[in-house]
N, C-alpha and C positions, 0 to 999 in steps of 0.2 A: 561364355555367357556371364553377364554380371547382373545381379539383382540385389536390392538393399538387404544388408545383413548377412548375406550368404558368403561362404568361404570355399565351398567344395564344388562349385558349378563351372569353374573355368578350366582351361586347357590342362592345368597341372594335375587335375584329378586322375588322369591316366597313370601318371607316375606314382601318385599316392596309392592307387589301386594295385599296381604291380608290386610296390614295396610291401604293402600289407599282405598280399598273397604269398610272396616269397618268405617273408618273416613268419607268417602263420605256419607254413610248412616246416620251417626250421623249428618253431616252437613246439610243433607236434612231435618232433624228434625227441624232445624232452618230456612232453606229455603224451603218452601213448594214446592214439586215436580211440582205442577200445575203451579207455577210461572215460571218454566223453559220452559213452552210452550209459554210464552209471546214473542212478536216479538222483544222486546229489549233485545237481547242476551248479549250485552255489560254490561248492568246493572246486569243481573243475573250472569254473569261470576264474576263480582266483589264481589257480595254477596256470591257466592259459595266459591271463593278463600279465603275470610276472614274467613268463617265458617270452611272450611276444614283445614286451617292452625291452627286455634285455637284447633280443635279436635286433630290434629297431635301432637301439643305440650302437650295436656292433656294426650296423650298416649305415652309420651316420654320414659317411662320405657320399653314398648314393642318394641320400635324402637331403643333401645340401642345396640343391637347385630350387629355384622359386616355384612355389606351388600355386600361387595366384598373384593378382596385381596389387594386393594389399600388403605385401611384404612377408607373408607366411611361407616358410619353407615346406618342402614335401615331408620332411621328417616331423616338423611341428604339427602339420595337419594330421599325419598318421597317428602320432601319439595322442593328440586330442580326441581322435575318433575312437581309439582304444579305451581312453578314459570314459568316453560317452557310453561305450559298450558295457563297462563295469557298472555304470549308473543305470543301465537299462537291462537288467537280467532277463527280462522277457524275451528279448531278441536272441540271447544266448540259449535260452531254453528251447526256442523254436528251432535254432540250428541243430542242437543235440537231438531233438525229435526227428528232424529231417534225416540226419545221419543214421539214426536208429531205424528208420523206415527203409532206407537204402540197404542197410546192413541185413535187415530181415529178408529182403528180396535177393540180395547178392552178398553173402557173408564175406566180411573182410575185403570189400571191393577196393579199398585204398591200396591193397598189396598187389592187385592184379595189374596187367598192362593197361596203361591209360588211367589207372586209379588215382594217381597223383594229380592229374589234370582235373578230374571230377571233384577231388577234394578241394583243390584251389578254387574251382568255380563256386563251391558252396560258400567259401569265405568271401569271395568277390560279391556274391549275391547278398550275403549278410551285411557287408559294409556299404554296398550301394543303397540298400534300404535304410540303413542307419544314417547315411549321408543326407538323404532327402528328409528324414525326420528332423535332423539337427538344423538343416538349412531352412526348412519350412517354419520351424519355431523361431529361428533368428529373424526371418523375414517378417513374421507377425509382430515381433517386438519392434523392429525398425519401422514398419509401416502402420501398425495399429489396425490391420485388417486381417481376417482369417486366411490361412493358406494351409492346405493339407499336404502331406507328402506326395499324394497323387497329383495335386496341382503343380507342385514343384517338378515332378516328372514330366508333366505336360509342357511346362515352360521349356524344359530341355529338349523335348521332342520338337517343338516349334523352332527352336534355335537350330537344331540339326536339319530340319526341313528347309529353313532359310539358306543355310550353307549349301545344301544339296541343290536347291533351285539356282543359286548363284553359280555353282559349278556347271550346271546344264546350260545356263544362259551364256557363260563364258565360252563354252564349246558348242555353241548353237549350230554350227555347221555339221558336226558329228551327231548331234542330238536334235536335229530339226523337227523330227516327228514328235518327240516327247515335249519339246519346247512349245510346239504348236498346240499340243493337247493341254498344256498348262495355261497358255494364253488364250486358248479358244479360237484360234484362227491359223490358217496355213502360213508357214514361215518360208520366205524365199530370199530374204535379206536379213541383216542383223536387226533384230527387233529393238525399238527404242527403249524398251523396258530393261534390256541388258545394260544400257548406259545409265539408266535412272536408278538401278538397284545398287545403291552405295552403302546402305546399312539395313539392318533388319527392320528399321522403322519404315523403309520404303517397300517392304514386302507386303503383298495383299493377301487377305484371307482366302479369296477365291483361287489364287495361285497355289496355296497350300492344299486346299481341298482337291484341286485338279491334279496336283502332283501326286498326292496320296492315291487318288483314283487311278492314275496312270502307272503306278508302280507294278501292279500285277502284269500288265501288258508289256512293259519295257524292262522291268527288273526281275520278273519271275516270281515275285511274292507280293501279297497285298500290302498296301501302304498302311501306316499306323492308324489312320482314320477309317480304314476299310477292312479291318480284321473283325473277327467275331468277338474279340475282347470288348468288355464294357468299360475299360479304363478311360477311354476318350469319348464316352457316350455323349457327354454334355457338349463336346466340341463339334461332333459330327453334324449336328443340326443348329449350331450356333456360330455362324461366321462373324457376327458382331463381337462375340466373346473372343474368338481367335484374333480378330483385328486389334482389340484392346490389349491383349497379352503381347502381341508383337510390338505395339507402340510402347508399351511399358518397358519391355526389354531395351528397345532402341533409345528411349528417353533416358533411362538410367545409365546406359553405356556412354551416352554423350555427356551426361553430367559428371560421371566419374572419370572420364578420360582426361580432364583438366587440360584440354588442348595439347596433349602429348607432353605436358609439363607436370611432373609428379611433385609439385611444390608442397602438397599437403604432408608429404613424408620427409621433407627436408627442413629440419628445425632452423637451420641457418637463414634460409630465405624468409621463413615465418618471423623469426626474431628481427630481421632487418625491416620487414614490413611494419611490425609493431613499433620499432624504433622510429620509423618515419612518421607514423601517426602521432607518437608521443612528442616528437620534435615540433610538428605543426601545432599541437595543442599548447606546448610550452611557449611558442612564439605568439599564440593568441593571447596569452596572459600579458605579455609585454605590450600588446596592441590594445589592451583594456577590453578585449572581447572575452566571452565566457571561457573559463579554463576547464581543466579536467574535472574538477568537482562539480561543474555545472553542465557537463557535456550532455547528460541525459535528463536534466531537470528542466521544468518549464520556465520560461522567462517571466520574471516578476511583473514586467510592465504589461503582460497580456492578461493579468488578473486584477480584479478590483480588491477592495479592502476585505471583502468577505471570502476571498479565495476563489470566486467564481470567474469563469472566463469573461473577458471584456466583450461586450456586445458587438463592438466594431470588428473584433477579431473572429468571432464565432457566428457564422451566419445561421439563422434559425432553419430548422428542418420542418417540412410539412408533416402532418399526422401520419400519412401513409408511409412515408420514408422512415419515420421513427419506428413505426410498427414493424416494418421490414427489417430494419437493423436490429431491433429487439429480438425478432424471431431468429435471425441468423446467430446472434450471440447465445440464445438459449439452446440452439442446436449443438453447441460445443460446451454447454454447461458454464457459460459466463453470464454475469449480470446483464439484464436487458439494456442498460445504458452504457455498457462497456465501450462500445466503439466510439460513441460521442465523447465520453470522458477521456479515453486514451488519446483521442485525436487532439483534444484541447490541451493535453499535458505534453505535447511534443515540444522539443526545444528547437524552435525555428531559427535561433540565432547562433547555434554552435556550428563549428566548421563541418562536422560530419553531417549534420542535418541539412546544411546548405547544399552539400553535394549530393544529397538524396532527396532533394525537393520534389523531383518528378516521380518518386517511387511512392507506392501506396503505403498506408500505415502498417499492414501486415508484413510487407517486404522489409520496412525499416526495422520492425521488431525482430524479424527473422535474422537481420544482420547483427543486431545487438545480441541476440541469442547465440549466434555463432561466435562473435568476437569476445563477448564478456561472460557468456554463460547464462543459465536460467535466472540467476539472482545476482544483483549487484546493489551496493548501497546507494548508488546514484540513480537507480530506476525510480521514477515517480510511482506512487502507490496505485495510481489509476491504470498503470500498465500491467499490474500483477493480477493473476488469477486468485481470487480470494480463497479458493479451495486449497491451493498449494503454496501461495505466497511467492510464486515465481511467474516468469513470463509464460504466456500460453505456449503449448507445444507446437511443433511444425504442423501437425495434423489440424490443430485448432486454427492456426493462422491461415492455412490453406482454405478452410471452410469460410473464414471471415472474408477472405479476398475473392471467394467464389471461383477458385482455380484448383487444378489438381496439385498434389504434393510435388511431383517432378517439376511442374511449371514454377511453383514457388521456389524450389531449390535453384532452378535455373536463374530466376530473377534475383534471388538473394546473391548468388555467386557473381552475377553481372554487376550488382551494386558494389560488392566488395572489390571487384576488379577495377571499377571506376575510382573508388576511394584510393586503391593502391596506386593507380596511374596518376591521380591528382597529387598524391603525396610525393611521388617520384619526381613529377614535374616541378613542384615547388622547391624540392630539395636541390634540383639542378639550378 
């Protein structure tokens, strides 16, 4: 599962978890478990972190495989999580308290048969909780909206449910009764839903609800939405919320897949793309069209002597539309006239602008934000957020365009792809 900002939610987590469990047991060979029961948890945390970090480096070969789709190895993810543990001593204190409770009920349980497995589980639970805290905070930074560790856990539960439903659909002959329970009808032939379920975005909330409900009958234990736990209480009665979370996972996975081309991580391809754009801009200078220094500036012939947009170029807006645009701008803390001013400052004569003529203003600004960054000397002042002196954020631009953030990213990437394609054709 992929979500914005997260690093620990993909398939590589299992290897990270196993490596941390193994190295924690090795570290406890250097740090006696009994010492973790001492009152001075700060001191034991330092001892544990030093020992487990040394053990992780000693097992570097095992941690060399990819831990996620962003280029982080299993070892890097494990070391980062250990560093997070040191920065969050409360989690360590809770672990030591849990060990103390088990020790009080069953003295030195870790020395008894099966005790090593129980000890490993304690550390697995510690890092699983820490993983969701780290990823939920990273998600909030990336998306600008709240996300608790429990919500991150819910995302993963839904992803697991989708894969389980897909497995049942693929084996519909062997699981016809449960597939029928999920779809709400008797199954006598391959259901069309089995062919339509191509990604988690195609999964429906009612399927997840019915799958969870059917688990006790077909799996022997209640499904995650039908246990007594209150962890998923908000989802049990909120199919619309479930639907939105499924769509979000699917949309981001599609956006981050790059059509199976990992070009974002290949500097050579990126450099070649920028070289193509620069070449086209250089040729525009020779053709007496606006050059690089005018790429993002407004054309002088669109403005009168006072710097105002020419009336022939800027059609007047009615009062209601102006009020609506002002309200939209205020929602994202921009000046009331931002949209109109920024639109008038577009460089309609540049090569880049001509190839994005059919894109909305927020999409164009999102392209510049991605290509040149939040600030560049060539940006017109009307494009900048007065509060920051930079282009509006992706979240602000999404609101301005009245679309979701994933949709804005999708349109931005499509515009960049068109520019790339046009530059390649002209090069040929």
